[in-house]
BALOBA-1460 file (C-alpha; in Angstrom, 3 decimals):
// residues 128
<rec num="1" residu="m" x="-107.874" y="51.390" z="149.918"/>
<rec num="2" residu="t" x="-107.972" y="50.846" z="153.671"/>
<rec num="3" residu="p" x="-105.831" y="48.274" z="155.490"/>
<rec num="4" residu="a" x="-108.965" y="46.220" z="156.231"/>
<rec num="5" residu="e" x="-110.045" y="46.247" z="152.577"/>
<rec num="6" residu="l" x="-106.601" y="45.126" z="151.403"/>
<rec num="7" residu="a" x="-106.528" y="42.384" z="154.054"/>
<rec num="8" residu="d" x="-109.930" y="41.148" z="152.826"/>
<rec num="9" residu="i" x="-108.652" y="40.998" z="149.234"/>
<rec num="10" residu="y" x="-105.641" y="39.020" z="150.449"/>
<rec num="11" residu="r" x="-107.808" y="36.560" z="152.393"/>
<rec num="12" residu="d" x="-109.938" y="36.083" z="149.267"/>
<rec num="13" residu="y" x="-106.734" y="35.430" z="147.276"/>
<rec num="14" residu="i" x="-105.643" y="32.755" z="149.768"/>
<rec num="15" residu="a" x="-109.110" y="31.166" z="149.566"/>
<rec num="16" residu="c" x="-108.765" y="31.174" z="145.756"/>
<rec num="17" residu="l" x="-105.449" y="29.325" z="146.062"/>
<rec num="18" residu="n" x="-106.852" y="26.761" z="148.490"/>
<rec num="19" residu="r" x="-109.760" y="26.079" z="146.090"/>
<rec num="20" residu="q" x="-107.288" y="25.896" z="143.203"/>
<rec num="21" residu="d" x="-109.658" y="28.206" z="141.338"/>
<rec num="22" residu="w" x="-107.138" y="29.054" z="138.619"/>
<rec num="23" residu="p" x="-109.574" y="30.901" z="136.328"/>
<rec num="24" residu="a" x="-110.222" y="33.396" z="139.175"/>
<rec num="25" residu="l" x="-106.519" y="33.995" z="139.870"/>
<rec num="26" residu="g" x="-106.429" y="37.039" z="137.580"/>
<rec num="27" residu="q" x="-108.847" y="38.823" z="139.924"/>
<rec num="28" residu="f" x="-106.063" y="38.882" z="142.528"/>
<rec num="29" residu="v" x="-102.802" y="38.741" z="140.584"/>
<rec num="30" residu="h" x="-101.568" y="41.402" z="138.163"/>
<rec num="31" residu="d" x="-100.792" y="40.407" z="134.568"/>
<rec num="32" residu="e" x="-97.172" y="41.516" z="135.089"/>
<rec num="33" residu="v" x="-96.544" y="39.928" z="138.502"/>
<rec num="34" residu="t" x="-92.998" y="39.246" z="139.660"/>
<rec num="35" residu="h" x="-91.894" y="36.657" z="142.220"/>
<rec num="36" residu="n" x="-88.603" y="37.224" z="144.044"/>
<rec num="37" residu="a" x="-87.643" y="39.716" z="141.313"/>
<rec num="38" residu="w" x="-88.392" y="37.207" z="138.496"/>
<rec num="39" residu="p" x="-90.941" y="38.525" z="135.999"/>
<rec num="40" residu="l" x="-93.382" y="35.619" z="135.694"/>
<rec num="41" residu="g" x="-96.539" y="37.280" z="134.473"/>
<rec num="42" residu="l" x="-99.911" y="35.859" z="135.404"/>
<rec num="43" residu="a" x="-99.470" y="32.709" z="133.283"/>
<rec num="44" residu="g" x="-96.073" y="31.926" z="134.823"/>
<rec num="45" residu="y" x="-97.336" y="32.617" z="138.346"/>
<rec num="46" residu="r" x="-100.288" y="30.305" z="137.774"/>
<rec num="47" residu="a" x="-97.964" y="27.601" z="136.396"/>
<rec num="48" residu="m" x="-95.777" y="27.928" z="139.513"/>
<rec num="49" residu="l" x="-98.796" y="27.465" z="141.786"/>
<rec num="50" residu="e" x="-100.158" y="24.548" z="139.764"/>
<rec num="51" residu="r" x="-96.739" y="22.865" z="140.008"/>
<rec num="52" residu="d" x="-96.739" y="23.429" z="143.775"/>
<rec num="53" residu="f" x="-100.095" y="21.643" z="144.058"/>
<rec num="54" residu="r" x="-98.873" y="18.751" z="141.882"/>
<rec num="55" residu="e" x="-95.787" y="18.348" z="144.064"/>
<rec num="56" residu="i" x="-97.784" y="18.808" z="147.280"/>
<rec num="57" residu="p" x="-101.287" y="17.379" z="146.704"/>
<rec num="58" residu="d" x="-102.468" y="18.258" z="150.234"/>
<rec num="59" residu="l" x="-101.129" y="21.824" z="150.071"/>
<rec num="60" residu="h" x="-103.213" y="24.281" z="152.090"/>
<rec num="61" residu="f" x="-102.307" y="27.901" z="152.806"/>
<rec num="62" residu="n" x="-102.930" y="28.925" z="156.439"/>
<rec num="63" residu="i" x="-102.495" y="32.569" z="157.399"/>
<rec num="64" residu="k" x="-100.751" y="32.810" z="160.775"/>
<rec num="65" residu="l" x="-99.837" y="36.496" z="160.692"/>
<rec num="66" residu="l" x="-101.174" y="39.252" z="158.468"/>
<rec num="67" residu="i" x="-100.135" y="42.886" z="158.415"/>
<rec num="68" residu="s" x="-101.821" y="45.220" z="155.986"/>
<rec num="69" residu="e" x="-100.279" y="48.567" z="155.152"/>
<rec num="70" residu="p" x="-101.528" y="49.548" z="151.701"/>
<rec num="71" residu="p" x="-100.252" y="48.986" z="149.124"/>
<rec num="72" residu="r" x="-98.386" y="46.170" z="150.920"/>
<rec num="73" residu="i" x="-99.230" y="43.000" z="152.806"/>
<rec num="74" residu="a" x="-96.855" y="41.043" z="155.039"/>
<rec num="75" residu="s" x="-97.928" y="37.501" z="155.808"/>
<rec num="76" residu="r" x="-96.605" y="34.455" z="157.600"/>
<rec num="77" residu="l" x="-98.094" y="31.330" z="156.085"/>
<rec num="78" residu="k" x="-98.051" y="27.954" z="157.846"/>
<rec num="79" residu="f" x="-98.002" y="24.643" z="156.009"/>
<rec num="80" residu="d" x="-98.460" y="21.085" z="157.274"/>
<rec num="81" residu="c" x="-98.245" y="18.799" z="154.272"/>
<rec num="82" residu="k" x="-96.687" y="15.815" z="152.509"/>
<rec num="83" residu="p" x="-94.695" y="16.713" z="149.368"/>
<rec num="84" residu="v" x="-94.591" y="13.645" z="147.123"/>
<rec num="85" residu="g" x="-90.944" y="13.804" z="146.045"/>
<rec num="86" residu="n" x="-88.201" y="16.381" z="146.261"/>
<rec num="87" residu="f" x="-89.151" y="19.731" z="147.722"/>
<rec num="88" residu="l" x="-86.712" y="22.645" z="147.771"/>
<rec num="89" residu="g" x="-83.995" y="20.174" z="146.848"/>
<rec num="90" residu="l" x="-84.828" y="17.927" z="149.823"/>
<rec num="91" residu="a" x="-85.956" y="14.299" z="149.493"/>
<rec num="92" residu="v" x="-89.208" y="14.601" z="151.455"/>
<rec num="93" residu="n" x="-90.883" y="11.730" z="149.561"/>
<rec num="94" residu="g" x="-94.304" y="11.851" z="151.204"/>
<rec num="95" residu="k" x="-93.173" y="12.536" z="154.770"/>
<rec num="96" residu="r" x="-95.351" y="15.039" z="156.616"/>
<rec num="97" residu="v" x="-93.495" y="18.287" z="157.258"/>
<rec num="98" residu="s" x="-94.507" y="21.551" z="158.882"/>
<rec num="99" residu="f" x="-92.929" y="24.844" z="157.921"/>
<rec num="100" residu="c" x="-93.640" y="28.521" z="157.417"/>
<rec num="101" residu="e" x="-93.215" y="30.956" z="154.567"/>
<rec num="102" residu="n" x="-92.744" y="34.671" z="155.101"/>
<rec num="103" residu="v" x="-94.209" y="36.629" z="152.203"/>
<rec num="104" residu="f" x="-94.413" y="40.289" z="151.284"/>
<rec num="105" residu="y" x="-96.804" y="41.440" z="148.585"/>
<rec num="106" residu="e" x="-97.147" y="44.753" z="146.816"/>
<rec num="107" residu="f" x="-100.492" y="45.525" z="145.220"/>
<rec num="108" residu="d" x="-101.196" y="47.676" z="142.181"/>
<rec num="109" residu="d" x="-104.794" y="48.627" z="141.468"/>
<rec num="110" residu="g" x="-106.084" y="45.972" z="143.890"/>
<rec num="111" residu="r" x="-104.018" y="43.094" z="142.487"/>
<rec num="112" residu="i" x="-100.726" y="41.525" z="143.522"/>
<rec num="113" residu="r" x="-97.920" y="43.002" z="141.422"/>
<rec num="114" residu="q" x="-94.807" y="41.905" z="143.355"/>
<rec num="115" residu="v" x="-94.181" y="38.961" z="145.667"/>
<rec num="116" residu="w" x="-91.118" y="38.344" z="147.815"/>
<rec num="117" residu="s" x="-91.123" y="35.041" z="149.690"/>
<rec num="118" residu="l" x="-88.831" y="32.983" z="151.839"/>
<rec num="119" residu="v" x="-89.609" y="29.414" z="152.931"/>
<rec num="120" residu="d" x="-88.113" y="28.145" z="156.198"/>
<rec num="121" residu="k" x="-86.113" y="25.331" z="154.586"/>
<rec num="122" residu="a" x="-84.158" y="24.730" z="157.813"/>
<rec num="123" residu="a" x="-87.408" y="23.716" z="159.552"/>
<rec num="124" residu="i" x="-88.001" y="21.077" z="156.867"/>
<rec num="125" residu="e" x="-84.414" y="19.812" z="157.051"/>
<rec num="126" residu="a" x="-84.738" y="19.386" z="160.810"/>
<rec num="127" residu="q" x="-87.749" y="17.101" z="160.302"/>
<rec num="128" residu="l" x="-86.089" y="14.781" z="157.789"/>
């Protein structure tokens, strides 16, 4: 797979998330996906994302930086949203916050197998 092809798959994955098209998630995410070394499987990964959208109804993933080096993707995602209650242990309670998440993905057979992510919690704390 070329870097451009992998980047296109990733952009399609992000579009899937933004549509909340959960039945299509398996096209992009491996059945045995892990997140930050936790084995979630596809069902657990989907549940995590669904929870994120419940806690942040206006959640929208915006790609700010994308580096594709098969079988890996590095991405910086930007968020501007209003979590309804606590978020990352912080009482956001509907206040608009902007922050980034740095994420590394490893693909296996065209699907995301491992995810490592880090949210800039300090940026959120500075806005509260």
